[in-house]
C-alpha positions in Angstrom: 13.1 15.4 26.7 13.0 18.0 24.0 11.1 16.8 21.0 11.3 20.0 18.9 13.8 20.1 16.1 14.9 23.2 14.2 14.2 21.9 10.8 13.0 18.8 8.9 16.5 17.6 8.0 17.6 17.5 11.6 14.4 15.8 12.7 15.1 12.9 10.2 18.8 12.7 11.1 19.8 9.5 12.7 16.4 8.0 12.1 15.9 7.3 8.4 18.0 4.6 6.7 18.1 2.7 3.4 15.6 -0.1 3.1 13.1 1.1 5.8 9.3 1.0 5.6 8.0 4.6 6.0 4.4 5.5 6.4 3.3 9.0 5.3 0.1 10.8 6.2 -2.1 12.6 3.7 -4.8 12.1 1.1 -3.7 13.3 -2.3 -2.0 16.5 -1.3 -4.3 17.2 1.7 -2.5 16.9 5.0 0.9 15.8 3.7 4.0 16.6 5.7 5.6 18.7 2.9 8.8 19.7 4.6 9.5 16.2 5.9 8.9 14.6 2.5 11.3 17.1 0.9 13.9 16.4 3.6 13.5 12.7 3.1 14.2 13.2 -0.6 17.3 15.3 0.2 18.6 12.7 2.7 19.3 10.4 -0.2 18.0 7.3 1.5 16.8 4.6 -1.0 15.2 1.2 -1.3 12.2 2.5 0.7 8.8 0.9 1.1 6.3 3.7 1.3 2.9 3.3 2.9 0.5 6.0 1.9 -3.0 6.3 0.4 -1.3 7.5 -2.8 1.9 9.0 -4.0 1.0 12.7 -4.3 1.4 14.1 -7.8 4.3 14.4 -10.3 6.9 16.6 -8.7 5.3 17.1 -5.3 4.6 15.1 -2.2 5.8 11.5 -2.5 6.0 12.0 -6.3 9.4 13.7 -5.6 10.8 10.4 -4.2 9.4 8.4 -7.2 11.3 10.8 -9.5 14.5 10.2 -7.7 13.9 6.4 -7.5 14.2 6.3 -3.7 11.0 4.2 -3.4 11.2 0.5 -4.4 7.7 -0.4 -3.2 4.4 1.4 -2.6 1.6 0.1 -0.3 -1.2 2.3 -1.5 -4.9 2.3 -2.5 -4.7 4.8 -5.4 -2.4 5.4 -8.4 -4.2 8.3 -10.1 -2.9 11.9 -10.4 0.7 10.6 -10.7 1.8 9.7 -14.2 5.3 8.6 -13.0 3.8 6.3 -10.4 1.7 4.6 -13.1 4.6 4.5 -15.5 7.0 2.9 -13.1 4.4 0.3 -12.0 3.3 -0.6 -15.6 7.0 -0.8 -16.6 7.8 -3.2 -13.8 10.1 -0.7 -12.1 8.1 -0.3 -8.9 6.5 -2.9 -6.7 3.0 -2.1 -5.7 0.8 -3.7 -3.1 -2.7 -2.5 -3.8 -4.8 -2.2 -0.7 -8.5 -1.1 -0.5 -8.6 2.3 1.2 -10.6 1.3 4.3 -8.4 -1.8 4.7 -5.3 0.4 4.5 -6.6 2.6 7.2 -7.4 -0.4 9.4 -4.0 -2.0 8.8 -2.4 1.1 10.2 -4.9 1.5 13.0 -4.4 -2.2 14.0 -0.7 -1.8 13.9 -0.8 1.0 16.3 -3.2 -0.9 18.6 -0.9 -4.0 18.7 -3.3 -6.1 16.7 -1.2 -8.3 14.3 -4.0 -9.2 11.9 -7.8 -9.0 11.3 -10.5 -10.3 9.0 -12.4 -8.3 6.5 -14.9 -9.0 3.7 -13.3 -6.4 1.5 -11.4 -8.0 -1.4 -12.6 -11.6 -1.0 -12.8 -13.3 -4.3 -10.5 -10.7 -6.0 -6.8 -10.4 -6.6 -6.6 -8.5 -3.3 -7.1 -11.9 -1.6 -4.4 -13.8 -3.6 -2.0 -15.6 -1.3 -3.9 -14.6 1.8 -5.7 -16.7 4.3 -9.5 -16.7 4.0 -12.1 -18.0 6.5 -15.9 -18.2 6.8 -17.7 -16.7 9.7 -21.5 -17.1 10.0 -21.8 -17.9 6.3 -19.8 -14.9 5.1 -16.3 -15.1 3.6 -13.4 -13.0 4.9 -9.8 -12.2 4.0 -7.1 -12.0 6.7 -5.0 -8.9 6.5 -1.8 -8.3 8.4 -1.4 -5.0 10.2 1.3 -2.4 9.3 4.0 -1.3 11.7 6.3 1.0 9.8 9.8 1.8 10.9 9.1 5.6 10.7 5.9 7.6 10.4 5.9 11.0 8.9 2.8 13.0 10.0 1.2 16.4 9.4 -0.8 18.0 12.1 -2.2 21.5 12.4 -1.1 22.2 16.0 1.0 20.5 18.6 2.3 21.5 22.1 5.9 20.9 22.9 5.2 17.5 24.5 3.7 16.3 21.1 0.0 16.3 21.8 -1.6 16.8 18.3 -4.6 18.5 16.9 -5.6 17.9 13.2 -7.7 20.3 11.2 -10.7 19.1 9.3 -10.1 16.8 6.2 -6.3 17.2 6.7 -6.8 14.7 9.5 -7.4 11.8 7.0 -4.8 9.0 7.5 -2.5 11.0 9.8 -3.7 9.8 13.2 -3.4 6.1 12.2 0.0 6.7 10.6 1.1 8.5 13.8 0.2 5.6 16.1 1.4 2.8 13.8 5.1 3.8 13.5 7.9 2.7 15.7 9.2 6.3 15.4 6.8 9.2 14.7 8.0 12.5 13.3 5.4 15.3 13.0 5.3 18.5 11.1 3.0 21.2 12.5 1.8 24.7 11.5 1.3 25.9 15.1 3.5 25.0 18.1 2.4 26.0 21.5 3.5 25.5 25.1 2.5 22.5 27.1 -0.9 23.1 28.7 -2.2 25.4 26.0 -4.2 22.6 24.3 -7.4 21.6 26.0 -7.0 17.8 26.8 -10.4 17.2 25.3 -9.2 18.6 22.0 -6.2 16.3 21.6 -6.6 14.0 18.7 -3.3 12.1 19.1 -1.5 11.8 22.4 2.1 12.9 22.9 3.2 9.3 23.9 3.1 8.4 20.2 5.2 11.4 19.0 9.0 11.4 19.1 10.1 14.5 17.1 8.4 17.7 16.0 9.2 20.2 13.3 7.5 23.6 13.1 6.6 24.6 9.5 4.3 27.6 9.8 4.0 28.3 6.1 3.4 25.1 4.1 2.6 25.5 0.4 -0.7 23.4 0.6 -0.8 22.9 -3.1 -4.2 22.0 -4.6 -4.3 19.0 -6.9 -7.3 20.0 -8.9 -9.3 23.3 -8.7 -12.8 23.3 -10.0 -14.7 26.6 -10.1 -18.1 27.5 -11.3 -18.4 29.7 -14.3 -19.2 33.3 -13.6 -22.9 34.2 -14.3 
């Protein structure tokens, strides 16, 4: 089966639909699938629930889909760096399910592992626990969190072979492996695409069985959110 598609738009074709839950890898602008996000915007799908650590910045990353009002709900752990995200939430125009960062990662990991729910101390006694089951184990209080299984996962990897075995690079790995395994359909954007057998099996971070479609984007912009430099001496 050929998993490689000529561009991001064709990789999304026949997959994305109105009202879906879509998980997107990345942390800020690090490790985001830039081409796939732009193609998702151009597809015109709407009423999306987006799962991501945050929503990029104004005008880039998932911020593009907030500007076009294609996202109705965010499941995220961070609102900063995106004024439109904050504005829509405070104005009641955007649903937001705040999730502690580690809990969000575990909800995705558990979803990919077939675990429907788990207990965590994080959030007990706060608004994070409102409406959720709580239990006591060995004298400690825990909140039950449901796992996440998105309809579609959009992932950024550094390298893939044509079977879909993935290698992530440094901090750009972030949420991407968990997003990849959690989705019912996983579409991956990569900078390097190699033949099957060219990646050492011991170097594979996510196995090809989780990957359905691949797009080669050798020249992503890799925009930097904030650049801090030391003053010259």
